[in-house]
Every structure is written in C-alpha cells, then in structure tokens.
C-alpha positions as CSV (number, residue, x, y, z in Angstrom):
1,M,87.2,-58.7,-258.2
2,A,86.1,-57.8,-261.7
3,M,88.7,-56.7,-264.3
4,R,88.9,-53.0,-265.2
5,F,90.1,-51.8,-268.5
6,C,90.1,-48.2,-269.6
7,I,91.4,-46.7,-272.8
8,L,92.7,-43.3,-271.5
9,G,93.3,-41.9,-275.0
10,S,94.0,-43.0,-278.5
11,G,95.1,-41.6,-281.8
12,S,98.0,-39.9,-283.5
13,S,98.3,-37.5,-280.5
14,G,98.8,-40.3,-278.0
15,N,97.9,-43.8,-276.9
16,A,97.5,-45.3,-273.4
17,A,95.3,-47.8,-271.7
18,F,95.0,-49.0,-268.1
19,L,94.4,-52.6,-267.1
20,Q,93.6,-53.7,-263.5
21,T,93.3,-57.3,-262.4
22,D,93.4,-58.9,-258.9
23,D,97.1,-58.3,-258.5
24,S,98.1,-56.0,-261.3
25,R,97.8,-52.4,-262.3
26,I,99.5,-51.7,-265.6
27,L,99.6,-49.2,-268.5
28,I,99.7,-50.4,-272.1
29,D,101.7,-47.7,-273.8
30,A,102.2,-44.2,-272.3
31,G,101.9,-41.8,-275.2
32,F,101.1,-38.6,-273.5
33,S,103.2,-36.2,-271.4
34,A,103.6,-37.5,-267.8
35,R,101.5,-34.6,-266.5
36,R,98.7,-35.3,-268.9
37,L,98.8,-39.0,-268.3
38,G,98.7,-38.4,-264.6
39,E,95.6,-36.3,-265.0
40,M,94.0,-39.1,-267.1
41,L,94.7,-41.6,-264.5
42,A,93.2,-39.4,-261.8
43,T,89.9,-39.3,-263.7
44,I,89.6,-43.0,-263.0
45,G,90.9,-42.8,-259.5
46,E,94.4,-44.1,-260.2
47,S,97.9,-42.6,-260.1
48,F,101.5,-43.5,-261.1
49,E,102.2,-44.4,-257.5
50,R,99.7,-47.3,-257.8
51,L,101.0,-48.7,-261.1
52,N,103.1,-51.9,-261.2
53,A,104.4,-51.5,-264.7
54,I,104.2,-50.0,-268.2
55,F,104.2,-52.2,-271.3
56,L,105.4,-50.6,-274.5
57,T,104.5,-51.7,-278.0
58,H,107.2,-49.7,-279.7
59,E,109.3,-46.5,-279.4
60,H,107.2,-43.9,-281.3
61,G,106.4,-40.8,-279.3
62,D,102.6,-41.2,-279.4
63,H,103.2,-44.4,-277.4
64,T,106.1,-43.4,-275.1
65,A,105.9,-39.6,-274.4
66,A,105.5,-40.0,-270.7
67,L,108.8,-41.7,-270.1
68,S,110.8,-38.5,-270.1
69,G,108.7,-37.0,-267.3
70,L,108.7,-39.9,-264.9
71,R,111.8,-39.0,-262.8
72,R,109.8,-39.4,-259.6
73,Y,109.2,-43.0,-260.3
74,P,112.6,-44.6,-261.1
75,E,111.5,-48.0,-259.8
76,L,108.4,-48.2,-262.1
77,K,109.0,-51.2,-264.3
78,V,108.9,-50.6,-268.1
79,F,108.6,-53.7,-270.3
80,A,110.0,-53.4,-273.8
81,T,112.0,-55.3,-276.3
82,A,115.8,-54.7,-276.3
83,A,115.6,-52.8,-279.6
84,T,112.8,-50.6,-278.3
85,A,114.6,-49.9,-275.0
86,E,117.9,-49.1,-276.9
87,V,116.3,-46.5,-279.1
88,L,114.5,-44.9,-276.2
89,S,117.5,-44.9,-273.9
90,R,119.5,-42.8,-276.4
91,A,116.9,-40.1,-276.1
92,L,116.3,-40.2,-272.4
93,D,118.5,-38.5,-269.8
94,R,117.2,-40.5,-266.9
95,P,117.5,-44.2,-265.8
96,V,114.6,-46.5,-266.6
97,A,113.8,-49.8,-264.8
98,W,113.8,-51.7,-268.1
99,Q,112.3,-55.2,-268.1
100,I,113.5,-56.7,-271.4
101,F,111.5,-59.4,-273.1
102,E,112.1,-61.2,-276.4
103,T,109.5,-60.9,-279.2
104,G,107.6,-64.1,-279.7
105,T,107.9,-65.1,-276.0
106,R,105.4,-65.8,-273.2
107,F,106.2,-64.6,-269.7
108,Q,104.6,-64.0,-266.3
109,F,104.1,-60.7,-264.5
110,R,102.3,-60.9,-261.2
111,D,98.9,-62.5,-262.1
112,L,99.2,-61.8,-265.8
113,T,100.5,-64.2,-268.5
114,V,101.8,-62.0,-271.3
115,D,102.3,-63.0,-274.9
116,A,104.3,-60.6,-277.0
117,F,104.5,-61.0,-280.8
118,S,105.9,-59.2,-283.7
119,V,103.7,-56.9,-285.8
120,P,104.5,-55.2,-289.2
121,H,105.2,-51.5,-288.4
122,D,108.0,-49.1,-289.2
123,A,109.7,-49.2,-285.8
124,A,112.7,-51.0,-284.3
125,D,110.9,-54.1,-283.0
126,P,107.1,-53.4,-282.7
127,V,104.9,-55.9,-280.8
128,G,101.3,-56.7,-280.0
129,F,100.3,-58.1,-276.7
130,V,97.8,-60.7,-275.3
131,F,97.3,-60.5,-271.6
132,T,95.7,-63.5,-269.8
133,W,94.6,-63.8,-266.2
134,G,92.2,-65.9,-264.1
135,H,92.0,-69.5,-263.1
136,D,89.3,-70.7,-265.5
137,D,86.8,-71.4,-262.7
138,L,83.5,-69.9,-261.5
139,L,85.2,-67.6,-259.0
140,S,88.0,-66.5,-261.3
141,P,87.1,-67.1,-265.0
142,R,90.0,-66.9,-267.5
143,R,90.0,-63.7,-269.5
144,R,92.2,-62.7,-272.4
145,L,92.8,-59.2,-273.8
146,A,94.6,-58.4,-277.1
147,W,96.3,-55.1,-278.0
148,L,96.7,-54.8,-281.7
149,T,97.5,-51.3,-283.0
150,D,100.2,-49.8,-285.3
151,L,100.5,-52.5,-287.9
152,G,100.3,-52.2,-291.7
153,H,98.6,-55.5,-292.4
154,L,97.4,-58.6,-290.6
155,P,99.6,-61.6,-291.3
156,Q,98.1,-65.0,-290.6
157,V,100.5,-65.5,-287.7
158,V,99.1,-62.4,-286.0
159,K,95.6,-63.5,-286.5
160,E,96.5,-66.8,-284.8
161,R,98.0,-65.0,-281.9
162,V,94.8,-63.2,-281.0
163,R,92.5,-66.2,-281.5
164,G,90.4,-67.0,-278.4
165,V,90.5,-63.5,-276.8
166,D,87.6,-62.0,-275.0
167,L,88.5,-58.4,-275.7
168,L,90.3,-57.0,-278.7
169,V,91.7,-53.5,-279.1
170,L,92.2,-53.2,-282.9
171,E,93.6,-50.3,-285.0
172,A,91.2,-48.7,-287.5
173,N,93.5,-45.7,-288.4
174,Y,92.1,-44.3,-291.6
175,D,89.3,-44.6,-294.2
176,A,90.9,-45.3,-297.6
177,Q,88.9,-42.6,-299.4
178,L,89.5,-40.0,-296.8
179,L,93.2,-40.7,-296.9
180,Q,93.3,-40.4,-300.7
181,D,91.4,-37.1,-300.6
182,D,93.5,-35.6,-297.8
183,T,95.3,-32.5,-299.0
184,K,97.5,-32.0,-295.9
185,R,99.6,-35.1,-296.4
186,P,102.2,-35.5,-299.3
187,W,102.1,-38.6,-301.4
188,S,105.1,-40.1,-299.6
189,V,103.3,-39.9,-296.2
190,K,100.2,-41.4,-297.6
191,Q,102.2,-44.3,-299.0
192,R,103.8,-44.9,-295.5
193,I,100.4,-44.9,-293.8
194,C,98.8,-47.4,-296.2
195,G,102.0,-49.4,-296.7
196,R,102.7,-52.9,-295.4
197,H,104.4,-51.4,-292.4
198,G,102.1,-48.5,-291.8
199,H,98.6,-48.6,-290.3
200,L,95.4,-50.5,-290.7
201,S,92.4,-49.0,-292.6
202,N,88.8,-49.2,-291.6
203,Q,88.3,-51.6,-294.5
204,E,91.2,-53.9,-293.5
205,A,89.9,-54.0,-289.9
206,H,86.4,-54.7,-291.0
207,A,87.6,-57.6,-293.2
208,F,89.4,-59.1,-290.2
209,L,86.4,-58.7,-287.9
210,A,84.0,-60.2,-290.4
211,G,86.2,-63.3,-290.2
212,C,86.1,-63.2,-286.4
213,R,82.3,-63.3,-286.5
214,D,82.5,-67.1,-287.2
215,E,86.0,-67.9,-286.1
216,Q,86.2,-66.2,-282.7
217,P,83.3,-67.5,-280.6
218,T,84.8,-66.1,-277.4
219,L,85.2,-62.5,-278.6
220,R,82.8,-60.2,-276.7
221,E,84.2,-56.7,-277.1
222,V,86.1,-54.9,-279.8
223,F,87.5,-51.3,-279.3
224,L,88.5,-49.6,-282.6
225,A,91.6,-47.5,-281.7
226,H,94.2,-45.1,-283.2
227,L,91.6,-43.3,-285.4
228,S,93.1,-40.5,-287.4
229,R,91.6,-37.1,-286.8
230,D,92.1,-36.0,-290.5
231,C,91.7,-39.3,-292.4
232,N,88.9,-41.0,-290.4
233,S,85.7,-40.1,-288.6
234,L,83.2,-41.7,-286.4
235,D,80.7,-41.4,-289.3
236,A,83.1,-43.2,-291.6
237,V,83.6,-45.9,-289.0
238,A,79.9,-46.3,-288.5
239,R,79.3,-46.8,-292.2
240,E,82.1,-49.3,-292.6
241,F,81.3,-51.4,-289.5
242,S,77.5,-51.2,-289.6
243,P,77.1,-54.7,-291.1
244,L,78.9,-56.1,-288.0
245,T,76.7,-54.2,-285.6
246,S,73.2,-54.5,-287.0
247,G,71.0,-56.7,-289.1
248,A,70.6,-60.4,-289.5
249,Q,74.4,-61.0,-289.9
250,C,75.5,-58.9,-287.0
251,A,78.3,-60.3,-284.9
252,R,78.0,-61.6,-281.4
253,F,80.6,-59.1,-280.2
254,R,80.2,-55.4,-279.6
255,V,82.2,-52.9,-281.7
256,T,83.0,-49.5,-280.1
257,P,85.1,-46.9,-281.8
258,V,87.4,-44.8,-279.6
259,A,87.2,-41.1,-280.6
260,P,90.7,-39.7,-281.3
261,G,92.4,-37.5,-278.9
262,A,93.8,-37.2,-275.4
263,G,91.3,-38.2,-272.8
264,S,88.5,-38.4,-275.2
265,A,87.4,-41.8,-274.1
266,V,87.5,-43.7,-270.8
267,L,86.0,-47.1,-271.5
268,E,85.5,-49.7,-268.8
269,W,84.9,-53.5,-269.2
270,T,84.1,-55.7,-266.3
C-alpha cells in the first residue's frame, strides 16, 4: 500500500503528524488536547484506538499536550528519551507506556527503522527523527521521512542525519524582520527565539534548502512547519522561498508551507 502522511496541525499552539505504512500507524508529537487531537484524527478516518505508538521530540506542551488526556489508552506506546519521559512523568498523574530510546541510536518499531538524533533546542533532550520503511524493490520502494522542528540552528551533524530523505518536515518559525518588529514580545523572548537553542528562521531554512537543491537528489517534498502566527506569514514565506519554487534555478523538490494553527492543514503524501 502507499504511505500516508498527514500534518494534523503545526505552530506554537500545537504540533502533531500522522504516519501510516504497511504495518504502522504512529503520531509524531501530540501537541493538542486529547479531545482536539481525536477530532483531528477523525477528519482523516483515524482514531487513538488504531494507533500503534506516539513518538515525542521533546517535552514542551505544544508537542505533548495530549498525554494528560489519554487515560483510556494506557497501553498506547509512547517513545521518548529518558530525560523527556522523566520531565513529563513529574507532571502527569497517570501511567504511561514509555518506550525509552537513547539519543543518537537507531532502532526498529514494527516495519519502521527509526533514527533519533540530538537537535539544539532549549529542552531536556530534544531530538529529530528519520523514519525509514520499505524493502527497496519495485513492490515496496524504500522511503525516508525526516522530522526536523524546534532547533535553533542546523549543525553539520544534523544535516548529515537527514541526507538521503524523500520527505522533509523542516521548521521555518519566524521571519527575521517580523520578529524584530514585533511589539508583543520582550527582548529576552526574542533572544530566546533567535538564539542557538531556539527556533529556525525562514532565512536559515532557506539557506539549508538551497544547499539541498544540489546535495539532496532524493528529496521530493518539503513541508515548512512550526510557523509563528505573529512573527511569520504565508506571504513572508512565499517571498523568502520563491527562488526555490520558481525560475531557472528552482529545486527538484516541492516546498509547501503549513499554515499555523490546530487543524489548519491536513497534507497527504503517497
């Protein structure tokens, strides 16, 4: 069967995506209330009962909010690093079927090979993921998906980790000028956002993807995620990424921004 990948929602209000392969149905992050996330799954014909696992990148609420409301699913596996699980367990009043992995390791879950690697963000032990499945033949071609959000910069080791993927979910949190001009955020918050352990800007994401144009021949799809409502816009993204999506130097891969908000985008890739 074809792979199915849906970004259920993305942004400061919450982040979650659904991935289905031949033998797996998983969530990547679960950053909405359990009720809201259940509604989002229903829009694509899915439910918590059908899930095999949740994979968490880190403990921040916009990636983990559903955990407190999943009492009805105590056997649902939740993959996280030990540090992430420890922080979340202190705040939860229910048991969780933790599946602990070490940062920097590769492990198997059903038909998925999972690579988890460290990313620079202000959390206990934040990670990015690469999910690989398929047998690299005509009936079941190998596919690779990378999830790369919530990171303040892109170290070379992270770039190497996502080399050779087919689909990339990449943070483009803020436009540098819009963040500078924002009057709602104090200077200290702005410094956190644009710091080395904060979030990626449109400009930083563009610079990385410009390199991918020549260095990542397998890359087919890019989803720009975790866009800020206040310090980014679809117009700003279009202006920044237009050299990659049009003209003589356009990339071989498609670039699609995910509008911020709960349930604002359900994107499928087969």
